[in-house]
C-alpha positions as CSV (number, residue, x, y, z in Angstrom):
1,M,-190.5,-98.1,-12.6
2,L,-186.9,-98.5,-11.4
3,N,-185.1,-96.0,-14.1
4,V,-187.5,-93.2,-12.2
5,R,-186.3,-94.2,-8.7
6,T,-182.8,-94.1,-9.9
7,T,-183.0,-90.5,-11.3
8,F,-184.8,-89.6,-8.2
9,A,-182.4,-91.3,-5.9
10,K,-179.4,-89.4,-8.3
11,T,-181.4,-85.8,-8.3
12,L,-181.4,-86.1,-4.4
13,M,-177.8,-86.9,-3.8
14,V,-176.7,-84.1,-6.2
15,A,-179.1,-81.5,-4.4
16,A,-177.7,-83.1,-0.5
17,F,-174.3,-82.1,-1.9
18,L,-175.2,-78.9,-3.1
19,A,-177.3,-78.0,0.3
20,G,-174.1,-79.1,2.1
21,T,-171.5,-77.0,0.2
22,T,-173.5,-74.2,0.5
23,V,-173.5,-74.8,4.1
24,V,-169.6,-75.3,4.4
25,S,-169.3,-72.3,1.9
26,A,-171.2,-70.1,4.6
27,Q,-169.5,-71.6,7.5
28,C,-165.9,-70.5,5.7
29,R,-167.3,-67.0,4.9
30,S,-168.5,-66.8,8.6
31,F,-165.0,-68.0,10.1
32,A,-163.2,-65.6,7.5
33,K,-165.4,-62.6,8.6
34,N,-165.0,-63.1,11.8
35,K,-161.5,-64.6,12.7
36,C,-159.4,-63.2,9.8
37,V,-160.8,-59.9,8.7
38,P,-159.8,-57.9,11.8
39,D,-156.4,-58.7,11.4
40,L,-156.0,-57.1,8.3
41,A,-156.2,-53.8,10.2
42,P,-154.8,-50.8,9.6
43,F,-155.7,-52.1,6.0
44,K,-159.2,-52.1,4.6
45,F,-160.4,-55.3,3.3
46,N,-161.7,-55.2,-0.4
47,E,-164.2,-57.5,0.2
48,S,-162.9,-60.0,-1.9
49,F,-163.6,-63.3,-0.8
50,N,-161.7,-66.3,-1.5
51,A,-161.2,-69.4,0.5
52,A,-161.2,-72.9,0.2
53,Q,-162.3,-76.1,2.5
54,L,-158.7,-78.3,2.5
55,S,-156.8,-80.9,4.4
56,P,-153.6,-81.8,4.7
57,G,-151.8,-82.8,1.0
58,E,-154.3,-80.4,-0.6
59,E,-153.7,-77.0,-2.5
60,A,-155.4,-74.0,-3.7
61,E,-154.5,-71.1,-5.8
62,V,-156.0,-67.7,-6.3
63,N,-155.2,-64.6,-8.7
64,L,-154.8,-61.2,-7.2
65,T,-154.1,-57.8,-8.8
66,F,-152.8,-55.1,-7.1
67,Y,-153.1,-51.6,-9.0
68,S,-150.2,-49.3,-9.4
69,G,-149.1,-47.0,-6.1
70,Q,-151.6,-48.7,-3.5
71,E,-150.6,-50.1,-0.7
72,Y,-151.4,-53.5,0.3
73,R,-151.5,-56.9,2.7
74,V,-151.9,-60.0,1.8
75,M,-153.3,-62.6,5.0
76,V,-153.8,-66.4,4.6
77,C,-155.7,-67.5,7.7
78,A,-156.4,-70.7,8.3
79,H,-158.9,-72.5,11.1
80,P,-156.9,-74.0,13.5
81,I,-157.4,-77.6,13.2
82,L,-155.3,-77.5,10.5
83,G,-152.2,-75.7,12.4
84,E,-150.2,-73.7,10.0
85,V,-150.1,-73.4,6.5
86,N,-147.8,-73.0,3.9
87,W,-148.4,-70.0,1.4
88,K,-146.3,-68.1,-1.3
89,L,-146.8,-65.2,-3.5
90,V,-145.7,-65.7,-6.7
91,D,-145.5,-63.3,-9.7
92,A,-146.3,-63.7,-13.7
93,N,-143.3,-65.5,-14.3
94,N,-143.6,-67.6,-11.0
95,K,-140.7,-66.5,-9.4
96,I,-141.5,-66.2,-5.0
97,V,-142.5,-62.7,-4.1
98,F,-142.6,-63.9,-0.6
99,E,-143.3,-67.1,1.1
100,S,-144.5,-68.4,4.6
101,L,-143.5,-72.2,5.6
102,A,-145.3,-73.8,8.6
103,D,-142.0,-74.1,10.6
104,N,-141.4,-70.0,10.6
105,P,-145.1,-68.8,9.8
106,K,-146.1,-65.4,8.9
107,H,-149.8,-64.9,7.8
108,T,-149.3,-61.4,6.6
109,F,-147.2,-59.8,3.5
110,D,-147.2,-55.9,3.2
111,L,-146.1,-54.6,-0.4
112,K,-146.7,-51.3,-2.5
113,A,-147.1,-52.2,-5.9
114,A,-144.5,-49.9,-8.2
115,S,-147.5,-50.8,-11.1
116,T,-150.0,-52.6,-11.8
117,V,-149.4,-56.2,-11.4
118,Q,-150.9,-59.7,-11.1
119,M,-149.8,-62.2,-8.9
120,K,-150.8,-65.7,-7.8
121,V,-151.2,-66.8,-4.0
122,V,-150.5,-70.5,-3.7
123,V,-152.0,-72.2,0.0
124,W,-151.0,-75.7,0.5
125,V,-151.5,-77.7,4.0
126,P,-148.8,-79.8,5.1
127,G,-148.6,-83.9,5.8
128,D,-151.1,-86.2,4.1
129,S,-154.5,-87.3,4.3
130,K,-153.6,-90.9,4.8
131,G,-154.5,-91.1,8.5
132,D,-157.8,-92.7,9.8
133,M,-159.2,-89.3,10.4
134,V,-159.2,-86.5,7.5
135,H,-159.0,-82.5,9.4
136,V,-160.9,-80.2,7.0
137,G,-160.9,-76.8,7.5
138,C,-161.3,-73.2,5.7
139,V,-158.3,-71.4,4.7
140,A,-159.0,-67.6,3.4
141,I,-156.9,-66.0,1.5
142,M,-157.4,-61.9,1.7
143,M,-156.6,-58.7,0.7
144,G,-156.6,-55.3,2.0
145,F,-155.7,-52.1,0.9
146,K,-154.8,-48.8,2.3
147,E,-157.0,-45.6,2.0
């Protein structure tokens, strides 16, 4: 009987975690759609959604493909609770193509791909999470293109 209760309790905890993750993901998606997508204009959002819930001291990265001859806007949009975030765009050789730091923030970077390349966007939230209250917020990495 005890084993059944333990299994049930573990199953219930996993279900609660998954439900919470789905709600957070939906909230982050809603934030990005309503607050970030309009700032891509005049570029068209490519409908590829890349976001993470981050707190101070955390980092996320995503690989993006840029196709030859196409003009792009890369944008990092963070929830105001996080303040300004740091981000950079690096090529396959880890060479920095663009960097935005919190003390001199730039939310977008425009480029025209000379050839088809894959690059990585790395985002990190300044600070550390050792305080009493840890703030967690959505950070969306978005890409738009010109038609």
